[in-house]
BASEDREN-333047 format. One record per residue: residue in three letters; x, y, z of N, C-alpha, C, O in turn. Coordinates in steps of 0.2 Angstrom, whole numbers, plus 5000, padded with zeros to 4 digits. Example, Ala and Ser with C-alpha at 12.3 -4.5 7.8 and 13.67 -1.06 7.14 Angstrom:
# BASEDREN-333047
ALA506649725039506249785039506649845039507149835042;SER506449895035506849955036506450005039506750065040;
# end
This chain:
# BASEDREN-333047
MET511551335005510851345003510751414999511051465002;ASN510451414994510251484990509551504992509051474990;PRO509451544997508751564999508351584994508551624989;THR507751564994507251584989506851644992506351664988;ALA507051674997506751735000506051735000505651774997;ILE505751685004505051685006504851755009504351785007;PHE505351775013505251845015505851885012506451865014;PRO505751925008506351965005506751995011506452015016;VAL507352015010507752045015507452105018507452125024;GLU507252145013506952215014506352205018506152255022;SER505952155017505352145021505452135029505152165033;PHE505852095030506052075037506352145041506152165046;GLU506852165037507252225040506752285040506852325045;SER506352295035505952355035505452355040505252405043;PHE505152295042504652285047504952305054504652345057;GLU505552285055505852315061505952385061505752425066;SER506152415056506252485055505652525056505652575060;PHE505052505053504452535053504152535060503852585063;ALA504252475063503952465070504352505075503952545079;TYR504952515075505352545080505352625079505452665083;ARG505152645072505052715071504352735072504252795071;ARG503952695074503252705075502852725069502352765069;ASP503052705063502752715057502252655056502352605053;ARG501652675059501152625060500852595054500752535053;GLU500752635049500352615043500852575039500652515036;GLN501452595038501952545034502052485038502152435035;GLY502152495045502252435049501752385048501852325048;VAL501052405048500552355047500552325040500452265040;ARG500752355035500852325029501352275028501252225026;GLU501952285032502452235032502252175036502452125034;LEU501852195042501652135046501152095042501252035043;VAL500752125038500252075034500652035029500551975028;ARG501152065026501552025021501951965025501951915022;LEU502251975031502551925035502051875037502251815036;LEU501451895039501051845042500751805036500551745037;GLN500551835030500351795024500851745022500651695020;SER501451765022502051715020502051655025502051595023;PHE501951675032501951615036501351575035501351505035;ASP500751605033500151565032500251525026499951465026;ARG500551545020500651515014501051455015500951395012;HIS501551465019502151415020502051375027502551345029;TYR501451375030501351345036501951355042502151315045;GLY502151415042502651435047503351425045503751435049;ASP503451405039504151385037504651445037504451495035;LEU505251435040505751485040506251485035506651525034;GLU506251425031506751425025506751485021506151505018;GLY507251505019507351565015507251635018507351685015;ILE507151635025507051695029507751715031508151675034;VAL507951775029508651795030508551865033508151905032;SER509051885037509151955039509851985037510251935034;MET509952045037510652065035511152045040511752055038;ARG510952025046511552005051511551925052512051905055;ARG510951895051510951825053510451785048509951805047;ALA510751725046510251685042510051625047510351605052;VAL509451605046509151555050509451485048509451465042;ASP509651445052509951385051509251335051509051315057;VAL509051315045508451275045508551205049508051175052;GLU509151175049509251115052509251115060509051075063;ARG509551175062509551185069509251255071509651305073;PRO508651265070508351335071508351355078508251315083;ASP508451415079508351445086507851505086507551515081;ALA507851535092507251585093507551655091507151705093;HIS508151665088508351725087507951765083507651825085;LEU507751745077507351785072506651785075506351845075;PRO506351735077505651745080505651795086505151835086;THR506151795090506151845095506251915093505951965096;ARG506651925088506651995085506052015082505752075083;LEU505651965078505051985076504552005081504152045081;ALA504551955086504051965092504152035095503752065097;SER504852055096504952115099504752175095504452225098;ALA504852175089504652225084503852235084503552285084;LEU503552175084502852175085502552205091502052235091;THR502952185097502752215103502752295103502352325105;CYS503252315100503352385099502752415095502452475097;LEU502652385089502152415085501452415088501052465088;LEU501252355091500552345094500452375101499852385104;SER501052395105500952425111500852495111500752535116;ASP500952525105500852595104500152615105499752595101;PRO500052655110499352685111498952715105498352715105;GLY499352735101499052775095498952725089498652745084;PHE499052655090498952605085498152595084497852585089;ARG497952605078497252595076497152555070497652555066;LEU496652515070496452475064495752495061495352505065;SER495752495054495052505051494752435051495052385053;GLU494052435050493752375050494052325045494052265046;LEU494252355039494552315034495152285036495352225035;GLY495552325040496252305042496152255047496552205047;PHE495652255052495452205057495252145053495552085055;ALA494852145048494552085045495152045042495151985041;GLN495652085039496252055036496752025041496951965040;LEU496852055046497352035051497051975056497451935058;ILE496351975057496151925062496151855059496251805063;GLY496151855053496251785049496951765050497051705048;LEU497351805051498051785052498351785059498951775060;GLN497851795064498051805071498451745074498851755078;ARG498251685071498551625074499351625073499651595077;TRP499551665068500251665067500651715072501251705073;ILE500251765074500551805080500551765086501051765089;GLY500051725087500151675093500651625092501051615097;THR500751595086501351545085501951585086502451555089;LEU502051645083502651685084502851695091503451675093;PHE502451715095502651725102502751665106503251655110;ALA502351605104502451545107503151515105503351465109;ALA503451525100504051505098504651535101505251515100;THR504551585105505051625108504951615116504451595119;PRO505451645120505451645127504851685130504651675135;PHE504551725126503951765128503351715130503051725135;GLY503251665125502751625126502051645124501651605121;ASN501951705125501251735123501351815123501951835125;ALA500851855122500851925121500551955127500352015127;ASP500551925133500251955139500552015141500252065144;HIS501252025140501552085142501352145138501352195141;VAL501152135132500852185128500152205131499952265131;LEU499752155132499052165134499052195141498552235142;ALA499552185145499552225151499552295151499352335155;THR499852325145499852395144499152425143499052485143;MET498652385141498052405139497552405145496952435145;ASP497752365150497252345156497052405160497452445162;LEU496352415160496152475164496052455172495852495176;GLY496252395173496252375180495552365183495252395187;GLY495152305181494552295183494552265190495052235192;THR494052265194494052245201493952175202494152145207;ASP493652135196493552065197494152025194494151965194;GLY494752055193495252015190495352005183495851985180;ALA494752015179494752005172495052065169494952125171;LEU495352055163495652105159495052155156494552125154;GLN495152215157494752265154495052315150495652345152;VAL494852325144495152365139494652425136494052415136;ARG494952475134494552525131494252505124494552465121;PRO493652525122493352505115493852525110493952485105;SER494252575111494752595105495352545105495652545100;ASP495452505110495952455110495752385108496152345108;LEU495052385107494852315106495152275100495352215100;ALA495252315094495552275088496252255090496352195088;ARG496652295093497352265094497352215100497752175100;PHE496852225105496752165110496652105106496952055108;CYS496152105102496052035098496652005094496651945094;LEU497052055092497652025088498151995093498551945091;LEU498152015099498651995104498451945109498851915113;TYR497751935110497551885115497651815111497151795107;THR498151775113498351715110498051655114497851665120;PRO498051595111497851535114498251525121497951495125;ASP498851545121499251535126499251585132499651585137;SER498851635131498751685136498551665143498151615143;GLU498851685148498651665155498151715158497951705164;LEU497951765154497551815157496751795157496551765152;GLN496451815162495751795162495351845157495451905157;LEU494851815153494451855148493751835150493451785150;ASP493351895150492651885151492251895144492151945142;VAL492151835142491951825135491251855134491051885129;ASP490851845140490151865140490151945139489751975135;ALA490551975143490552055143490852075136490552125133;LEU491352045133491652055127491052055121491052095117;TRP490751995122490251985116489652035117489452065112;ALA489452055123488952105124489152175121488752205118;HIS489752185121490052245118490152245111489952295108;HIS490352195108490552195101490552115099491052085098;PRO489952085097489852015096490251995090490551945090;ARG490352035085490652015079491452015080491751965077;HIS491752065083492452065085492552005089493051965088;THR492151995094492251935099492151865095492651825096;ALA491651865091491651795087492251785083492551735082;ALA492551845079493151835075493751815080494051775077;LEU493751845085494351825090494251755092494751715092;LEU493651735094493651665097493751615091493951555093;LEU493451625085493651585080494351575078494651525077;ALA494751635079495451635078495751595083496251555082;LEU495551595089495851555095495751485094496151445096;LEU495251465090495051395089495351365083495351305082;SER495651405079495951385072496651355072496751315067;PRO497051365076497751345075497851265075497451235078;ARG498351245072498451175072498651145079498451095081;PHE499051185082499251165089498951205094499051265095;LEU498551165099498251195105498451155110497951135114;GLY499051135111499251075116499351105123499351055127;THR499551165124499751185131499051185135498551185133;ARG499251185142498651185146498151245145497551245145;ALA498451305144498051365143497651365136497051375136;ALA498051345131497651335124497151285124496551295122;HIS497351225127496851165127496251185132495651165130;GLY496351215137495751235142495351285138494751285139;LYS495651335134495251385131494751345126494151365125;ARG495051305122494651265117494151225120493551225118;GLU494251195126493751155129493151205131492551185130;THR493351265134492751305136492451335130491851345130;LEU492751355125492451395119492051345115491551375113;LEU492251285115491851235111491151225114490651205111;GLY491051235120490451235124490051295124489451295124;TRP490451355124490151425124489951455117489351485117;LEU490351445112490351485106489751455102489451505099;PRO489551395101489051375097488351415098488051435093;ARG488151415104487551455106487551525104487051555103;LYS488151555105488251625103488251635096487951685093;LEU488551595092488551595085487851595082487651615077;ALA487351555086486651555083486351625083485851625080;GLU486651675086486351735086486451775080486151825078;LEU486951745076487151785070486851745064486751685064;GLU486751785059486351755053486851745047486751695043;PHE487351785046487751785040488451785043488651815048;LEU488951765038489651775040489951845041490251855045;GLU489651885036489851955036490651965037491051945033;THR490851995043491552005044491951955047492451965049;LEU491651895048491951835052492551815047492451815041;PRO493051785050493651765046493451705042493651645045;ARG493251705036493051655032493651605031493551545030;ALA494251635030494751595028495051545033495351495031;ILE494751545039494951505044494351465047494451425051;LEU493751465044493251435046493351355046493151315050;HIS493651335040493751265039494251235045494251175046;ASP494751275047495151255052494851245059494951195063;VAL494351285061493951275066493551215066493451175070;TYR493251205060492851145058493251085059492951035062;MET493851085057494251025057494551015064494550955067;HIS494851065067495251055073494851045079495051025084;CYS494151055079493751045085493750965086493650955092;SER493950925081493950855083494450835088494450775090;TYR494950875089495550855093495450875100495850865104;ALA494850905102494650925108494450865112494350805109;ASP494350865119494050815123493350805124493050755124;ARG493050865124492350865126491850825122491950835116;PRO491350795124490950755120490550795115490350765109;ASP490350855116489950895111490450935107490150985104;LYS491050915106491550965102491350975095491551025092;HIS490950935092490750945085490150985084489951005078;GLU489851005089489251055089489351115085488951145082;ILE489951145086490151205082490051195075489951245071;LYS490151135072490051125065489351145063489251175057;ARG488851135067488151145065488051215064487751235059;GLN488351265068488351335067488751355061488551405057;ILE489351325060489751345054489351325048489251365043;ASN489051265048488651245042488051295041487851305035;ARG487751315046487151355045487351425042487051455038;LEU487851455045488151515042488351515035488251555031;VAL488651455034488951445027488351435022488351465017;ARG487851405024487251395020486851455018486751475013;ASN486751495023486451565022486851605018486651645014;GLU487551605019487951645014487951615007487951665003;THR487951555006487851524999487251554995487251574990;LEU486651554999486051584996486051654995485851684990;LEU486451695000486451765000486851784993486751834990;LEU487351744992487751754986487451724979487751734974;GLY486951694980486551674974486751604972486551584966;TRP487051564976487251494974486751454977486851414981;THR486151454973485551404975485751334973486151324968;ASP485351294975485451224973485251214966484751244964;PRO485551174962485351154955484751114955484551084960;ASP484351124949483751084948483951004948484350984944;LEU483650964952483850894952483350854948483350794949;ALA482950884944482450844940482750784936482450734935;THR483350804933483650744929484250714932484550674929;ALA484350724939484850694942484850624942484350594944;GLY485450594940485450514940485250484934485250424933;THR485050524929484750494923485250484918485250444913;ARG485850524918486350514913486750454914486850424920;ARG486950414908487350354908487950364904487850394898;VAL488550344906489150334902489350264902489550234907;ASP489350234896489450164895489050124899489250074902;GLY488450144900487950114904487950124911487550084915;LYS488350164914488450174921488250244923488350294919;PRO487850244929487750314931488350354933488850324934;VAL488250414934488850464935488850474943488350484946;MET489550474945489650494952490150554951490650544948;VAL490050604955490550664956490850654962490550654968;VAL491550654962491950654968492350714969492650734965;VAL492150744975492550814977493150794981493050764986;LEU493750814978494350794981494650854985494650914982;GLU495050844990495350894993496150884992496350894987;TRP496550854997497150834996497150764993496850724996;PHE497350754987497350684985497950664980497850664974;GLY498550654983499150644979499450574982499250554987;ALA499850554978500150484979500450474986500450424989;GLN500750534989501050524996500550555001500850555007;HIS499950565000499550595005499150545008499050485005;SER498950555015498650505019497950475016497750425016;VAL497550525013496950505010497050465004496550425003;PHE497550475000497650434994497750354997497550314994;ARG498150355002498350285005497750255007497650195007;THR497250285010496650255013496050245008495650205009;HIS496050285003495450294999495550284992495050274988;SER496150274989496250274982495950204979495750204974;ALA496050154983495850084980495150084980494850054974;SER494750104985494050094984493750144979493250134976;LEU494050204978493850254973493950224966493550234962;ARG494550184965494650154959494150104958493850094952;GLY493950064963493450014963492750044961492350004958;LEU492650104962491950134961491850134953491250134951;ARG492350134949492250134942491950074939491750074933;ARG491950024943491549964940490849974940490549944935;ARG490550014944489850034944489650104942489050114940;PHE490150144942489950214941490450244936491050224935;HIS490250294932490750334928490950394933490550434935;VAL491550394935491750434941492150494938492650494935;VAL491850554940492150624938492350654944492050664949;GLY493050664944493350704950493450774949493550794944;LEU493350814955493450884955493950904960493850874966;GLY494450944958494950964963495351014960495451024954;SER495751044965496251094962496951054960497151004963;GLU497251074954497751044952498351034957498750984957;PRO498551084960499051074965498951024970499450994973;HIS498351004972498250964977498050894975497950844979;VAL497950884968497750824965498250804960498250834955;ASP498750764961499250754957499050694951498450674951;ALA499550684947499450634942499150564944498750534941;ALA499450544950499250474952498450484955498150434954;GLY498350544958497650554960497150554954496650524955;ARG497350584949496950594943496850524939496350514936;ALA497350484940497350414936496850374940496650324936;VAL496550384946496150344949495450354946494950314947;LEU495350404943494650434940494550414933495050404929;ASP493850414931493750414924493850484920494150484915;GLU493650534924493750604921494050644927493850634933;PHE494350704926494550754931494450824928494650834923;VAL494050864932493950934931494350974936494250974942;ALA494751014933495251054938494851114940494451144936;LEU494951134946494651194949495151244949495651234953;ARG495051304946495551354945495151424947494551424947;GLY495651474948495351534949495251544956495451514961;GLY494751604957494551614964494051574967493851524963;PHE493851584973493351544976492751544972492451484971;ALA492451594970491851594966491851554960491451524958;ASP492451564957492551524950492551454952492251414948;MET492851424957492851354959492151334960491851284958;ILE491751374964491051354965490651354959490251304958;GLU490751394954490351394948490551334944490151304940;THR491251314944491451254940491151194943490951154939;VAL491051194949490751134952489951134950489751084948;ARG489651184950488951194949488851174941488351134940;SER489251204937489151184930489351114928489051084924;THR489851084932489951014931489450964933489250924930;VAL489150984939488550944941487950954936487650904935;ALA487851014934487251024929487450984923486950954920;ARG488050974921488150944914488150864915487950834911;HIS488350844921488350764922487750734925487650674925;ALA487350774929486750754932486950694936486650644935;PRO487350694941487650634945487050604949486650644952;SER487150544950486650514955486950524962486550534967;ILE487650524963487950534969488450584969488850594964;VAL488550624974489150664975489450634982489150634987;TYR490150624981490550584986491050634988491450654984;TYR491150644995491650684998492150635002491850615007;PRO492650615000493050565004493250605010493350565016;SER493350665010493450705016493150775015492950795010;ILE492950805021492650875021493050915026493050895032;GLY493250975024493451025029494251045029494451085033;MET494551015024495251035023495351105020495851135021;PHE494851125016494851185013494151215014493651175015;PRO494051285014493351315014492851285009492251285010;LEU493151275003492751254997492251194999491651194998;THR492551145002492151085003491651095008491051065008;ILE491751145013491251155018490651195014490051175016;PHE490751235010490251275006489851215002489251225002;LEU490251174998489851124994489451074998488951054996;ALA489751055004489351005008488751035011488351005014;ASN488651105010488051135012487551155006487151205007;MET487651115001487251124995486951054993487251004995;ARG486351054990486150994987486250984980485951014976;LEU486750944979487050944972486850874968486950864962;ALA486650824972486350764970485850734975485850754980;PRO485450684972485050654977485350614983485050614988;VAL485950594982486250554987486950594988487350594983;GLN487150614994487750644996488050605001487750595007;VAL488750595001489050545005489750575007490050605003;THR489950555013490650575015490950515018490650455019;ALA491650515020491950455022492550475027492550535030;LEU492950435028493450445034494150475032494650475035;GLY494050515026494650565025494750605031495350625032;HIS494250625034494350655041493850625046493250615044;GLY494050595051493750545055493250585060493250575066;ALA492750615057492250645061491650665057491650675051;SER491050665060490450685056490450755054490750795057;SER490150765048490050835045489550875049489650935048;MET489050845052488550885055488150925050487850975052;SER488150905044487750945039487150905037487250845036;PRO486550935037485950895035485950885027485550845025;PHE486450915024486450895016486950835015486950815009;ILE487250815020487650745019487250695022487150685028;ASP487050645017486550595019486850535023486650505027;HIS487450515020487750455023488550465024488850505021;PHE488750425029489450415031489750345029489450295032;VAL490250335025490550275024491050255029491550295030;VAL490950205033491450185038491450115039490950075038;ASP492050085040492150015042491849995048491850035053;GLU491449945048491049925054491449915060491149925066;ASP492049895060492449895066492849955068493249955073;PHE492650015065492950075067492450125070492650175072;VAL491750105070491250155071491250185077491250255078;GLY491350155083491250185089490450195091490050145089;ASP490250245093489550255095489150295089489350345087;PRO488650255085488350285080488050355081487850395077;ALA487850365088487550425089487950485088487650545088;THR488550475087489050535086489050555079489350615078;PHE488650525075488650545068487950575066487450555069;SER487950635062487250655060487050625054486450625052;GLU487450585050487350555044487050475046487250455051;ARG486750445041486650375041487250345039487650365035;LEU487350285042488050255041487950195036487450165035;ILE488450195032488550145027489150105030489750115029;LEU488950045033489450005036489849955031489449915028;MET490449965031490849925026491149865030491449875036;PRO491249805028491649755031492349765032492549815028;PRO492749735036493449755037493849755031494349785030;HIS493649715026494049705020493749745014493949735008;GLY493249795016492849825011493149885008493049915003;MET493649915012494049975009494749965010495050005015;PRO495149925006495849915007496249975006496050015002;HIS496749985010497250035009497750015003497749965001;VAL498150065002498750054998499350085001499350125005;PRO499950055001500550075004500750145002500550164996;SER501050185006501350255004501750244997502150194997;ASP501650294993502050294987502750294988503250274984;ALA502950324994503650334996503950275000504450275002;HIS503550225001503750175005504250125002504250114996;ARG504750115006505350075004505450025010505350045016;ALA505549965008505649915014506249935018506749955016;VAL506149935025506549955030506749895034506249865037;ARG507349875035507549825040507449845047507849885049;PRO507049825051506949845058507549825062507849775061;ARG507749875067508249855071507949825078507649865082;LEU508049765079507749735084508049745091507749755096;GLY508749755091509149775097509149715101508949665100;PRO509449725107509449675112508749655115508349695115;GLU508749595118508149575120507849615126507249625127;GLN508349635130508149675136508549745136509149745138;PRO508349795132508749855131508849895138508349885142;ASP509349935138509449975144508950035144508650055149;VAL508750055138508250105137507750085132507950065127;VAL507050085134506550075129506350135125506150185128;ARG506450135118506250195114505450185112505250135109;ILE505050235114504350235113504250285107504350345108;ALA503950265102503750315096503050345098502650305100;VAL503050405096502350435097502250475090502550525089;ALA501850445085501750475079501150525079500550495080;ALA501250585080500650635081500750695078501250735080;THR500350715073500450785071500250835077499950815081;PRO500450895076500350945082499650945084499550955090;MET499150935080498450945082498250885087497850895092;LYS498650835087498450775092498850775099498650735103;LEU499250825100499550835106499150875111498850925109;ASN499150855117498750885122499050875129499350825130;PRO498850915134499150905141498950835144499350805148;VAL498350805142498150735145498650685142498850645146;LEU498750685136499250635133499950645136500250595137;MET500150715136500850725139500850705146501450675148;GLY500350715150500350685157500450615157500750585162;ALA500050575153500150505152500850485151501050435153;CYS501150515146501850505144502350515151502750465152;ARG502250565154502650575160502450525165502950495169;GLU501850495166501650445171501950375169502250345173;ILE501950365162502250305160503050305162503250255164;ALA503350355160504050365162504150355170504650325172;ARG503750385174503850375181503750305184504050285188;ARG503250265181503050205183503450145181503550095184;ALA503750155175504050095172504750085175505050135177;ARG504950025176505550005180506150015175506650035177;THR505950005168506550015163506450095161505950115160;PRO507050125161507050195158506850195151506850145147;VAL506450245149506150255143506350325139506650365143;HIS506350325133506450385129505950385124505850345120;PHE505550445123505050455119505350495112505750535113;ASP505150465107505250495100504650525097504150485095;PHE504550585097503950615095504050635087504450675085;PHE503650605083503650615076503050655074502550635073;CYS503250725073502650775072502750795065503050855064;GLY502350765061502350795054501950855054501650875059;LEU501950895049501650955048501951005053501551055055;SER502550995055502851045060503451075056503951045055;ASN503451135054503951175051504051245054503651265058;GLY504651265054504851335056504551345063504751315068;LEU504151405063503951425069503551375073503551365079;GLY503151335069502751285072503151225075502951205081;ALA503751215072504151165075504451185081504551155086;MET504651255081504951285087504451285093504651265099;GLN503851295091503351295097503251225100503151225106;VAL503151175095503051115098503651085101503551045106;ARG504251095099504851075102504851095109505051065114;ARG504751165110504751195117504251165121504351145127;PHE503651145118503051115122503251045125503251025131;VAL503551005120503750935122504350935127504250895132;ALA504850985126505350985131505151015138505350995143;GLY504551045138504251075144503951015148503951025155;TRP503750965145503450905148503950855150503850825155;LEU504350835146504850775146505550795145505650835140;ASP505950775149506650785148507050725145507650715144;ASN506550675143506850615140506450595134506250545132;ALA506450655130506050655123506450685118506850735119;THR506450665112506650695106506150715101505650675100;PHE506150775099505650795094505850795087506450815086;HIS505450765083505650765076505150795072504550775072;GLY505250855068504750885064504650855058504750795057;THR504450885053504250855046504850825043505450855043;LEU504750765041505350725039505150695032504550675031;ALA505550675028505450635022505250565024505450545029;TYR504750535021504450475023505050425024504950385029;ALA505550415020506050365021506450375027506650335031;ASP506550445029506950465035506550445041506750425046;TYR505850465040505450445046505350375047505450355053;MET505350335042505250265043505950235046505950185050;ALA506550255044507150235046507250255054507450205058;LEU507050315056507050325063506550285067506650265073;LEU505950275064505450245068505650165069505450135074;GLY506050145064506250075065506750065070506950005072;THR507050115073507550115079507150115086507450095091;CYS506450115085506050115091505850045093505950005089;ASP505650035100505449975102504749965103504549905103;MET504350015103503650005104503350075102503650125101;PHE502650085102502350145101501750155106501450105108;ILE501550215107500950235110500550285105500850325103;ASP499950265104499550315100499250375103499150365109;PRO499150425100498850485103498150475104497850435101;PHE497850515109497150515110496950585112497350625115;PRO496350605111495750565109495750555101495450505099;TYR496150595097496150575090496750535089497350555089;GLY496550465087497050415086497450425079497450475076;ASN497650365077498050355071497650315066497250275068;MET497850315060497650265055498350245051498550195051;ASN498550295047499150285043499750265047500150225046;GLY499750305053500350295058500350215060500850195061;ILE499750185061499750115063500050075058500350025059;VAL499850085052500050055046500850055046501150005045;ASP501150115047501850125047502150085052502650055051;MET501850085058502150045064502149965062502549935064;ALA501549945059501549875057502049855052502249795052;HIS502249895047502749885043503349865046503749815044;LEU503449895052504149885056504049835062504449815066;GLY503449805062503249755067503249785074503249745079;LEU503049845075503049875082502349865085501849875081;ALA502349845091501749845095501649905099502149935100;GLY501049915101500949985104500249985108499949925109;VAL500050035111499550045115499050105112499350155110;CYS498450095113497950145111497350155116497350105120;ARG497050205115496450215120495850235116495850265111;VAL495250195118494650205114494150245117494150265123;GLY493650275113493150315115492550315111492550275106;PRO492050355111491450345107491450375100491150345096;GLN491950425099491950445092492350405088492750365090;VAL492250405081492550365076493250365077493650325076;HIS493550435078494250445078494550415084495150415085;GLU494150395089494350365095494350285095494550255099;HIS494050265089493950195089494250155083494350095083;ILE494550195078494850165073495450125075495550065072;ASP495850145080496450115082496250045085496649995083;ALA495750035088495549975091495349925085495549865086;GLY495049945080494849905075495549885071495549825069;MET495949925070496649905067497049865071497349815068;PHE497049875078497449825082497149755081497449705081;HIS496449755081496149685081496349655074496449595074;ARG496349695069496449665062497149635062497349585059;LEU497649675066498349645066498449585071498949555071;GLY497949575074497949515079498349535085498549485089;LEU498349595087498649615093498249595099497549595099;PRO498449585105498049565111497649615113497849675113;GLY497049605116496549655118496849695124496549755124;TRP497349675128497549715134497849785131497949825135;LEU498049785125498449845122497949895120498149955119;VAL497249885121496749935119496449955126496049915129;ALA496550015128496350035134495650085134495550115128;ASP495250075139494650115139494650175143494150215144;SER495250195146495350245150496050265150496550235148;THR496250325153496950355153497350305158497950295156;GLU497050295163497350245168497550185165498150155166;ALA497050155161497250085158497750095153498150045152;TYR497750145149498250165144498950165147499350135144;VAL499050205153499650205156499850135158500450115157;ALA499450095161499650035164499849985158500249945159;ALA499449985153499649945147500349965144500749915142;ALA500450025144501050055141501650025146502150005143;VAL501550035152502050015157502249935156502749915157;ARG501649905156501749825155502149815149502549765149;LEU502049845143502349835137503149855137503549825135;VAL503249915141503949935142504349885146504849865144;ASP504049865151504449815156504449745154504849705156;GLY503949725150503849655147504249645141504049635136;HIS504949635142505349635136505249575132505249575126;ARG505149515135505049455131504349455128504349445122;GLU503849485131503149485128503249535122502949525117;ARG503549595123503549645118503949615112503749625106;ARG504549585113504849555108504549505104504549495098;ALA504149465108503749405105503249435100503049415095;LEU502849495102502349525098502649555092502349545086;ARG503249575092503649605086503749555081503649565075;LEU504049505084504249445079503649415076503749395070;ASP503149405080502549385077502249425071502049405066;LEU502249495072501949535067502449535061502149535055;LEU503049525062503549525056503449465053503449455046;GLU503449405056503449335053502849325049502849295044;ARG502249355052501649345048501549405043501049395039;ASP501949445043501949505038501249535039500849545034;ALA501049545045500349565047500049625044499449635043;VAL500549675042500349735039499949725033499549765031;GLN500049665029499649655023498949655024498549655019;VAL498649645030497949635031497649705029497049705027;PHE497949755029497649825027497649835020497249875018;PHE498049795016498049805009497649755005497649754999;GLN497349705009496949655006496149665006495949695011;GLY495849645001495049655002494749664995495149664990;ASP494149684995493849694989493649774988493149794991;PRO493949804984493849884983493249894979493049954979;THR492849844976492249854973491649854977491149874974;LEU491749834983491149834987490749904988490149904989;LEU491149954989490850014990490450034984489850064985;GLY490650024978490250044973489550004973489050034971;GLU489549944975488949904975488449934980487849944979;ARG488749954986488349984991488050054989487450064989;LEU488450094985488250164983487750154977487350194977;LEU487850104973487350094967486750084970486250104967;ALA486650034975486050024978485650084981485050094980;LEU486050124984485750194987485550234981484950264981;ALA485950244976485750284970485050254967484650294965;ASP485050194966484450164963483850174967483350184965;GLU483950164974483350174978483150254978482550264978;ALA483650294978483450364977483050384971482550424971;ILE483350354965482950374959482250344959481850374956;GLY482250274961481550244962481050284966480450284964;THR481350304972480850344976480650404973480050424974;ARG481150444969480950504966480350494960479950534959;THR480450434957479950414952479250404955478750424952;ALA479250374961478650354964478350424966477750434966;ARG478750474968478550534971478150574965477650604965;ALA478550564959478250604953477550574951477150604948;ALA477450514953476850474951476350494957475750464956;GLY476550524962476050544967475950484972475450494976;THR476450444972476350384977476850384983476850334987;ALA477150444984477650444989477650524992477350564989;GLN477950534998477950595001478450644997478850624993;PRO478450704999478850754996479650734997479750705001;GLN480050774993480750754993481050765001480850815004;PRO481450715003481750725010482350775010482550795015;TRP482650785004483250835004483050905003482450915001;PRO483450955005483251025004483151044997483551024993;CYS482651074996482451094989482851154987483151194991;PRO482951164980483351224978483051284980482551304980;GLY483551324983483351394985483151394992483051444995;SER483051334996482851335002483351365007483951365006;ARG483051395013483451425018483651365022483351325024;PHE484251365025484551315029484051305035483851355038;PRO483951245037484251185034483851145029483951095027;GLY483251175027482851145022482351105025482351095031;PRO481851075021481351035024481650975028482150945025;ALA481250955033481550895037481350825033481450775035;
# end
């Protein structure tokens, strides 16, 4: 391999040198460079070299992360270490990579450094000097075992505390007992404290979207309430920066080839991305009723994504440039509808979703959770996926099961499944779960399945989005729970499908289930078990199982029922094999690719016509004032 030097040799070696020589200023500069590289490359270690040892990307070990963590320990345990407000604001947005770095090593966390700051409180809680607060915030990681009095910390310095707690909620992986427990507690505590703040100011804006997205992977029923406060702070910030809502007087009046205009704001939308698989067909179908103008950044919307649209407007430059491009595009096209297939993968969409850009604003299942924004009017969802409608802040647009057909992955190639013996010595169980979906309750269920089943089992964890440090962290986590498991990090789709085909069954993660993962399993005829709940992302799996014609006992409504169903499937060799042969003989996976992709356009056109008609009646004085927030209004706008 010819390293591309994501970290130049001098960057890694010089960081160690500066840290051990107590050159704090230069050490911090090198630390920022290292953490920024981790952030850009999602923790990837490829290309990282030192003068004495290169990282083996295929078989990574903890040598390099341990050296980095040791040097960081030296730098941040120095009592003379101080950070300016600007330095703190820069580093707190990267703090999660410090946590990931320690978690990828035998250290596990940075508690040994924090202990050097402890003043020895009588109640057992960690107490630090005000002068140590900044470095404490950098080193208190999700996996810390130390008790933290967040009320006292907030009373002393609410903005530093808010920044720290947002950083703790932002990582992709919060699967350990310590990290999962913190998330559960903070998602109940932090929303009401954020209500005391009016503007973002020094809060870490670059990770707000991660908090917004990743709260969905928690257990508590009120986990999405933090979105309301993020939305409120973002809305106030947009107005503070002068990004008032455009005048909607002519919205919906423009026609192109006789069709009204729809603006679609895209996040990740490429041929091999999950959102393309689930939403490209219905997006293409919208063109029958609308002139569809897409907005997105070129690196994240490829040629296949652009081909779905009538027009594509590339978002370039900095954040403000992108906002202005969206505003000018909306002003030029006067759309009837702005449609967000997903919200929250990037900060931009959260800001846009808290503006009124069109009379009708809609989101969908690109991320399976409510936006909690009063500026998003409707949520498009399959009627068999809904769960409890009360979990949505939006009005629901219920689509029939055939109303939003999927497309196969662009990388899909036919794979011949390995059926194996009718009664295998070991049953291989596939768990397709990105790191966000792993948690101690799920892992406890895996351990219990292995304990109860009469047949030995082996778990294959397929954890996409796991690279470098993140892969090391999750591999250690899985190994800590199960001694009969193999961890697979990010794989090429063909390699993933080939390995998946060697498995005998699957279990879906919970509380956040699968969608594309179930389609992949169905391609191979694998039957599995899922667990349902009130949230849409807890209910999709049940709808997909029903479409596949799988028996109802595979859909569990509790963790105990989930374990029992999995054990039955493990030990029921004839039953399991019969289910697989049936799925393959019927080519059951095709049910996901069949349907009418034009139905969504018909539903949305009716909404657009209703909105324009209502506005016309209002202009004539025969209806009430606008129900959407008016231009320039303070969040959340008129009810």
